[in-house]
N, C-alpha and C positions, 0 to 999 in steps of 0.2 A: 486381428490381423487378418485372420483368413476371410472376414467379411469385409475390410476396409480397404485392404491393398489391391484387391482386383477393381473395386470402384475407382480407386484413385488412378489406376492405369487404363481405366476406359476414358476417363476424363482427360488424361493426357494424349491418348491416341486420337480422340475427337478433336481435341485442339490441334495437334500436327497435320492430320489429315482433311479435316473440315475446313481449315483456314486456307491451306492450298485450292479446295476444290471451291470455296467462296471467292477466292481472288481470281479464280479462272472466269468464274460466271459472271461475276462483277465486271470483269474487263469486256466481256461480249456486250452486257448490258450498258457499259459506258460506250462502247464503241457505236451500237445500236441508237444511243440516245445523242450520241456527238452526229452520226449521221441525218437523224432526224432534223436537229437544230441546224446543221450545215444546209438542208435543203430547204428548211426555211428560211435562214438567211439569203440562200442564193436566190430564192423566188422574191424576196423583198429588192434584193439589189438587181434581179433581172428587170422588176416593174420599173425600178428608178432609172435604169439604164435606157429603157424603152422612153420613158418620160423626157430624159435629156435629149435622145435622139431626135424626137419628135420636135421638140422645142429648137435645137441646132438646125434642121433642115426645113422648117415650116417656112414655105415660100411667102406667106404672109407677112413675116416679120422681115420686110426688106428695109431699105434705106428711107422709105418714106415715112418709117417712125421716127426718123431724126427732125423732119419738118412738122411732125403732128402736133396740134395744140390739144394738150390733155384735157384742156378745161371746155374748149369750144366743142371738140369731136367726143363728147362724153359717151355716147354710146360704144364707140370703140375703145374708150379707155374702160368702160364698164365689162366689156367681154374679157380684156385682157386680165382684168382682174378675177374675173370667174373663173378663167382658165387657171390662174394661178391657185385659187381655192380649190379647185377641183384637184389639182396636183398634191396639194397638202391632205387633203381629205382622202385621196386614192393610195396613199402610200404612208405609212404610220412613221416611217424613216426621215421624212422631209419634214423641218421645222417651219421655215418659211421660202418664198419665192420672190427675188426683187428683180427689176430691171432696169438697167443704167442706160442712158444716152448720153455720148459723150458731148454732143455739141450744145445740147438743150440744158446741161448741166441738172437732169431731171432723174428723180428715182421712184420706181412706183412698186409696189408690193402689196401683197396680201394683208401684211399685218399693221404697215406704216402708212397704207393708201397712197396719197400723191404728194411728194414734197421736193423743194428745190433745195439744190447742194449749196450750201453758202460757206462752209468750212474749208479751206486751202487744204488742210490736212486731210478732210473726208476726199476731197477732189483728188489730191495725190494720191490717197491710196486706190480709189476705183479707177483712175486712168491709168495705175500701174498694173491693174488686172488686165488691160487691153493690151499690156506692150508685151504680154508672154506670147512665145513662139506657137504653143498648141492651141489648137481650137478649143478643145475640151479637156480640162485639167483639174487636178485636187489641189487645195489649199486646207492645211491643216491646223491653222491657226489663224483664220481671218475674223476680226472682230466686226461687229454691226455697226451702222452709221448710228451716231449720237448715243451708243455705248461704250466710253472709254473702259479699257482693260479685258474686254470681253473675247474670248476665243472659241469659234466655232469650227467645225470641220464642215467645209462647204466644196461645191462642184461650180465651177464657172465655164459658161458656154459663151463663147464670143460670137457676135453677129458682123455679118453674115455668115451662116455656117459654111464650112469647107474652105474659107480662106483664112491664110494664116496672118495677113497683114492687113491694115486699112480698116479695121473693124470699128464701127461707130457706135456699138453698145455692146451690153453684155448681159445674159441672166446669171444670177447668181443663187444658187439653191444651197440654203444653210440646213444641214442636216440636225437631227432631234437626239442631242447627246444622251439624254436620258434614256431613249428607246434603245440606242446601242448598247448602252451599259447594260440594260435589261436583260437584251437577248442575249449577251455574252453569259450573265449571270445564272441565266437557266441552265447552263452547261455543269454546274457544280454546286454543291450544297454543302454545309458544315464548315469544317477548316480547311476546304480547298480553295484553289485559287484558278481564275480563267481570266484570257485577256485577248486584246485581239491588236495585231501590229502590220505595218506593211513592209514593203520589201527593204527600205532604208531602216527599220527598226523603230521607226516612230509608232507610238500607241495611239489608236483610234479609240479606244477606251478608258474610262479611269476605274475600271471594274477591279475588285479585289475578292476577298475571301467572303463569302456570303453570310446572310444572317448576322453582320456585324462582327464575325469573328477576326481575331488578329491573324494577319497575314504573315507568314514565316518570312523573317528579313533576307532578303537578297535570293529567295526563291524564283522570282519572275525575271530579274534579271540573268540567272544562270540558265532557265529552261529558254528563255529567249536567245542565248549564246549558242545553245547545244543545237536548237532546231534550225538556227540559220547556218551554221556550219555543218550541220548532218546532209550527208547525201544519200542517204539510205532511202529505200521505197516505203519502210514500214513507217506508218503514222501513230504507232501505239509502243510504249516503252514503259519500263519501271525504273524509276529514278530516286536514287538515296539523296537526302538531304537532311542533315542537321539530326541525324540519328533517328530519322523517320523515313518511311516507304512510301512513295508517291506512284500512282497510275495515270501515266500521262497520254492524252490522246489530242492529236491536231491534223486540221485540215487546211490546205490552202486554196483560195479563192481569187479569180482574176476577172474583173470587171472593171468597166469604164477605164481602160489604159494602166491601172494598177493591180498589184497582186496584195493579198491579205493573207495572213496566216491566223487561224482563230485555234487557241490553246486552252485546254482543260485539264488541271490537276488534280486529283482526288487522293487523300491519305488513305492507306489500305488499313490503316487500324481503326478507322470510322466504319469500314465496310465488315471488317472481321469482328467487330466487338459485340455482336450477339452470340458468336461463337466463342469468344474468349470468356464473356462473361458467364454462359453455359458451363465451359469447362473449369473456371473457377468456382462457380457452384458447386459441381461435382466434386471437385478437390477438398473445398471446405467441409462439405458433408461428408467426407471421408475423413479427413483429419479428426473432425468432431466425433465420428464414430469411435475412430481409432483412440481418441482421448478419453471419452467415456469408458471404454473398454479397460485401458490402463488403469483409470480411477477404481473403476469396479474389482479390478484385480488386487489393485494395492490395498483397499479396503479389506477384503478378503484374507489377504495375507497378514493385514496387521491385526485382524481379529483372531487368527489362529497365533500369532506371535505375541500378542498383547501381555499374557503373564510373564513371559522372560522379558519383554520390553520394559516393562514396570520396575522389574528388579534390576534391570541393567542401568535404567536411567536414576534410580537411587544412588548409584555407584558413581555413575559418569558427572552427574551435576556439580559437584563440587571439584572435579579434575579435569584435566586438560581434554578427556575425551578420546585418547588414544586407546586402541584395544590391540595389544600386541598378541595375546591368544586368538586361534580361531574358533574355539568353542567358548561360548558366554557362560557356560556353566563354571568352567574353570577360571575365567577371568573374574565372575562375581566371587568365586571362593577367595581368589589372591586378592581383591579389594576387602573383601570380609576381614581378612587377616590384617591388612592395612589399617582398616578403621578401628580394629581393637587396639593397636600400637598408637594410634593417634588419641584415642580414648584416655589411654592411660598418661599420655603427655599432657594432653588438654586437663586432666583431673590434677595433676600437678600444680600446673600454672595457676588453675583457679583456686588451688588453697595458698598459694601463693600471694594471689590479689585479694584474698578474702579480707586480710587485716586493713588494706588501704580501703575497700568498700565499705568496711565498718565503720572507720573513722570518717569517711564523707557522710554515712547516712547519720551518725551520732552528731555530728555537726550540724547538719540541717535540721536534725529533730531539736537539738538544745537551742538553736537561733529561733525557733517558733515557726518554721517553714513548714511543718506537717501537721499543722492543728486540726485538720479534719480526718484525722486517722483515729481509729480507736484504739484503747489499749492492748486488745488482743492482737489486731493489725501490727502495732509497734512491737509487740513481744515475739512475733511470728516472724517478722522480719529480721529482727535481731537473732532469733535461732537459725534462721536460714545463713544468717552471715557467721555462725559458729560463736555466738555469744549469749550463751542461755541465760536470760534474767527472770526465769520463772522463780517463784517463792523468794523473792528478794526483798530487802529493804534499800532505800536509795537515800543518798545523801551528797550535796554538793559544796565544793570548796571554792572560793575565789580570793586570790591573791593579787596584791599590788606591790611594786617594786618601787623605791624611794631612794633619794641620795644619789643620784646620776650625777648632778651637776657639781657633788662634792670631790668627784674623783679627779677632777681637774680637766681641761682640755674642753672643746666643743663638740659635744655628740650630734651625729645627723641621724637621720631617720633610720637608715641602714643599720648603724649601730645600735639602736633601740630596738629593732627587730632581732638583731643577733643575739642581744641579751636575754629579749624574752623568751626566744628559741632555747637558749641554754636553761634558762630558768625551768621551761616545761620538761624539757629531759631530765633535769634533776627531781621533779615532781615525779615523773613517770618512773623513774628506776626507785624511788623511795615506796611508792604504792605497789609496784609489780612485787616488790620484796616479802610485801605482807599479804597481798591478795592478788586474785587473777582477774577479775572483773572491775576494770578502771578505764576511764576515758579521759584524756587532758587536752584541754583546746589552748590555742595559742591565739591569744587576741589582737597580736601586732602592736600593743600599744603600752608596753611594760605591765600588762595584767595577764593573767592566766585563770583557767577554771579547771574544775576537774569534777565529774561525775564517778560516786563509788557505789558498787552494788554489793551490799554487805549480806550475810547469811540472814534468813527469815529468823533464825534461833537467837538472834544476837538481840539483847535487851538495850534499852536507852542507855542505862548506865556504861555498859561494855562499849557501846557504838561511841558515846562521848569521850570514854577514857582514849580510845584506839584512835579517835581524831585528832585529839589534843594532844596526843604522843606525835602522831604524824606530823602535825602542824609545828610542833616544837623542833623536831627532826628536820623539816624543810627550812625553817627560820634560821637553824644553825649552818646548815649545809649553804644557803645563799650568803649568809654573812662571811663564810669563810672562803667559799669559791668567788662568788662575784663581788664581794665587798659592798655589797647594799642592803639597805633596810627592806623590810618586808610586813605589810600589813595583811593578815589573813582573817577572811570571815567564814565562820561555817554556818551552812544552811541548817532548816530543819530536817529531821528524820521524816520519812513518808514510805508507805506501802505501795504507793501507786508512781509508776514510772512517767504518767499524763502530767502529774504535777512537777515535775524537774525542769522544764523550759522557765515557767513562771518563777519557780524557787531560785533559779539561776540568775534572772535577771534581777530579782529584788537583793540577792546576795552580793552582786558587782555594784548596785547602787549604794548597799550599806558600806562599801570602803570609803565612801565620802564621810563616814562618820568617825575616822580615826583623828587620833588624837595628835596634833601637830607637833607636841612637844616631847613625843614618846619615839625612841627608835624604831622598836620592833612591837607590834601589837597583835593579839590574838583576841577577836571579837566572835561574840555568838549572836547569830540573828535573833535568838529568843529573849536575849537581854539588852539590847539595843534600845536606848531611850532618846527620843528627838527633843534637845534642849529648846526652850522657848526662847524667842530672840529679845523679849522685852528685859529677861534678866541680864543681857550683857550690853557691854558698852559699845555703842556704835559711833565712830568719830565723825561726826557731822560737820564738825569745823574743818577739818582735813579735807573731807570731800568738797566743801564750797571753794577752798583755796586750789584744790586740784583743777575744778572747773574754771576758775579764773586764771590760772596760770596757763592751761591750754586755750583758753578765750584769748588771752593776751599773747600767745603765739610763743611761749617760755616753754621749750620741750624740757630741758634739764630740770629747770626748778619743778616741771610737773612730775618727771620719773623720780626725782628725791622724794616729793611729797607722796607718791603712790607706794614706794617703800617704806614710808612711815605709817602709810594708813593700813597697810598688811600687817604691820609688827602690833598696830592697835588692834585689829581684828584678832590676832592670835593670842592676845593677852587673855587670864583666866581660864586657861586651857581649853581654847575654842577648838571645835572639831574643823576638819576640812569642809564639811557641809555647810558651817555657819561662815567659813571664810569665804566660799565659793558665793554664798548669797550676799554677803557684803560686797564681794567685787562684781556680782551682777547688778546690785543696787547702784555702784558706781559708774558701771558700763551705762547704765541707762540714764543717768544724769549727765555724763558725757555726750550720750547721743541726743538728749534735748538741748544741749549747749550748741551743737553743731549744726542740730536743723535751724537753730536762731539765726545762723550765719548765711542762711539761704543756700546751702551747699546741697548738692543731690548725691545723697548717701550710696544710691546705686553705682553711679560713675566714679564715686570716691574709691568704693572700695570693691569694685570689680563684681557687685553682686553676691559677696560673699555673706554668710550667716555668722555675724559676730558671736551671737549668744552661743549658737552650738560650737564654734571654735574654742571659745572660752571655757565651756564646759569641759572639752577635753583634755584640760590643761589642770596638773597638779602640784606640780612643783612652784616654788616659790619665783625662782629664776625664770622659768618659763613663761609665767604669768606676768611679771613685771616688763619682761622681754617683747611680749605680745603686744600689751598696752602701748609700748615705746615705738615699736616698728610697724606695727599693723593699725592700730588707731589713731595715734597721736600725730607721729611723722607726717604722714599722707594728708592731714588735715592741715598741720602748720605749713606744707609746701603750698598748698591750695591759697592759704592766707598770703603768702608771699608774693605769688604770682598776681594776686590782685591789686597791688600798688604800683603804679606806673613810674616812670623814669622820672617826671616833673616832680613827684612827691618825694623820691628818694634826694634829689637834687635839693629841695627845700630843708629835709632833715638834715643833710651835711652841711649847709650853711647855718643850721641853727646850733650844730654840735660845735662848729667854729665860733660863734658867737657866745656859747656858754662859756668856753674856755678863755676866751679874752675877757668876759665880764664876770669871771670867777669871784673877784674880791667886792663886787657890787654886790647889792641886796636884790640878788634876782628871785624870781617867783615863775611858776608855770603859767599863772594868770596874765602876767604881763607879756610873755611871748605868745599866749593863745591869743591874746588881741592885737598884738603886732601880726601875727599871720593869718588874722581875721577867721578863727574858728573857736569853737568851744573847748575849754578847758579839758572835758571829759576826752573829746575825740583826739585831742593832741597827745594827752595821757596813754590813750589806747594805741594810738598810730605810733608814737615813741617807743613804747615798751614792745609791740610787735616788730618794729624794723630793728632795734637796738639789742633786743632782748634782755632788757634791764628797764626799771621805770625811772621817771624824771628824779625824784627825789634820791634814790641810792646812786644816780650816776652823777647827781651834783656832790652828794657825800664822798663818793670815791674820790673826784677830782679835788676837794677841798682836803680830803686827808693826805693826798700825795703832795699837796703844796704844803700841808702841815709839816710833813716830815723833812720838806726842802728849807722850810724856815728855821726847824730845830736844829740841824745840821748846820746851815750854813750863817745863821744870823745868831745874836745874843738876845734876842726878844723873849720877853717874859712868856709864860704860858697864858695870862689873862691877855697880856697884848696881841697874841696870835690869836686867841679866840674873838677878841671885839675885830682883829682884822677878816676874820673869817665870817663875822656876824652870827658867833655862837656865845652861849654862856660857857664859861670856864667849865663848870662841872660837866656840861652836856659834852663838849668837846672832849674831856677826858673819858668819857663814857663811850662816845662814839670811836675815838682812836683806839681804846683798848678793846673795844670788840671787834675792830678791823684787824689790829696787829697784834693781839694778845697780852700788850705791855701798855703800861701808862706812857705820856709823853716824856716825862722826866727819864723814864727808865730807857726810853729811846735815845734820848739825847745824850745820856751817860753812856751808852752802848756805842754809840758811833762817834763820841768827842773825848771820851775818856772818864775819868772819875770826877772832874771839876763840877763842886756842887753849884747848883741853881737855885734861888729861891723865889718864891711868888710874890 
């Protein structure tokens, strides 16, 4: 601060004092420049005035010009044009000189030469110039002949000079507008403005800001109004406009009967810019030096304070950063005590969360997601989770619950989850009562698993006896509490925990080998023998009938046959595994049959994996319902949609015809020929649309007719059989199959005990 602040003070002082001094010197220089420019302007105007006076009072320019033939008297014409050219060259303000003669309608000039005025508009304009009262006068917007829309500053000199009326002609001196503008522009530079106007306020120049700068809007009009209304003798003043200060100088000139005012306004900021820049440079140097000094002092302070700051930050980071104590040491002492208390609380919370973390880790491990870990890493992680598994022997159990459908009512997925959760809790309680290291897994599908860590000193026989006792206790508890059946599979005993994920997977798969005819089972992985398929009876005929029923669209018939199919598979003490194999084969046959109907299986079953869904089912009721609602019904609905309204109307007429011709010798071939289609196609369509084949439908109608004849007539059985086109023995067999009794028994039942002889 000692080095920087004085320098900044010097910069401010230089700006305040230097700006005022420069403004004063600038005004003087501006005034001198204005005086020199006005003098130059005055010289040009004086020269112009002399040229005008000479033309006005030249005695050779008398009325003889009016009768002069410019073509015949060429020498004199040439002399006049030379005089015009000399005037133009001697004064740069003159753009061109023209001579107009009223009577001859001639126009002579240094630019246009000699020409005759033919336009009435041009003649009217030139004659109006001769009608003015003054001999010499200004015209500030006079256009040139043959230049429509042009506007020039011009001096008009009527001939003969000194006479107000009766002029026979006039000299027209057009001024060079560009020269006028350039002379005025010399008075200003940068963003300043300069202009020239007459006593009426008319602009003689089109000058604005120099160097193409933007003219401040309204400044010219404001200055013009102030100067015209100012009666002061001072021709220099300071003017404020649009938050900027301008140095304004002006001079008045009286020539050729008119008074003009030359104005020049220069912004003071343009003049004081060097001083301002120098002052700002000094200020910036001062600020930079001060900043560097502060940074160096900050660095030195931090270096000395760094050890305490590091300790202070350790405590402030996890907190709100407020420091109530003025002494940092006291603050850190209090924070240390608070950290000790928080450490105790955190330690207690970690002990509470360790069981949940251990459960999650063991679940990931047993599901095979930690296959890339070594045994040492697994044991170390379990030790960190307060589950010391060193020097242990490991064994797994897998249990499957059955008989849920026998409890009555329809169970949802949520019910299955709740039941599985209850079963897992029962197993956890039984295990924890006997040992400390056990982990129970809830698989959410009526199956559970358990990992048991036994003492390394436990022998195979002792371990087997313990596991068998535990399994029997668990079966009894589930039977009594949940009223369900249980199948338990025990895995092999191992000294390596890394084998447990594979052993658990194999143990769960072994649940498929349970005996379907046994309520509760305890299986040992070491004694399970996979039965060979060739020793078992496979109901191939039922399989073909099921495929045929599904192809014909007979849902109820197909479901009935599937139940019989499962019963056939369960004969001879078949295991669940063998039943699943048979149902898988049936699914494959149905899959092929559905494909033959050109059905898109992906769209039909919404991309579902049918084989995977079937593998998840274990209950007979679940499997049958899955085949009915998930496989067969969607396919039959697709077949029903395939038949249009015309085919349905055709089938309705056929049914009516069959009822009318029931007592005739009707046949499928005759109706197929009548409908112009093959017998096989008619049989297929009839069964898919009516849910029954043609023969069974006819038999059902004839049995109804037979019952009607038995009750309402006294016809003998052989007469009824002949009327219905059956052999008597065949009719009796069909009737007994339909009603469960013979025709004679049916008649006696509905008409009394009157005997009836064949």
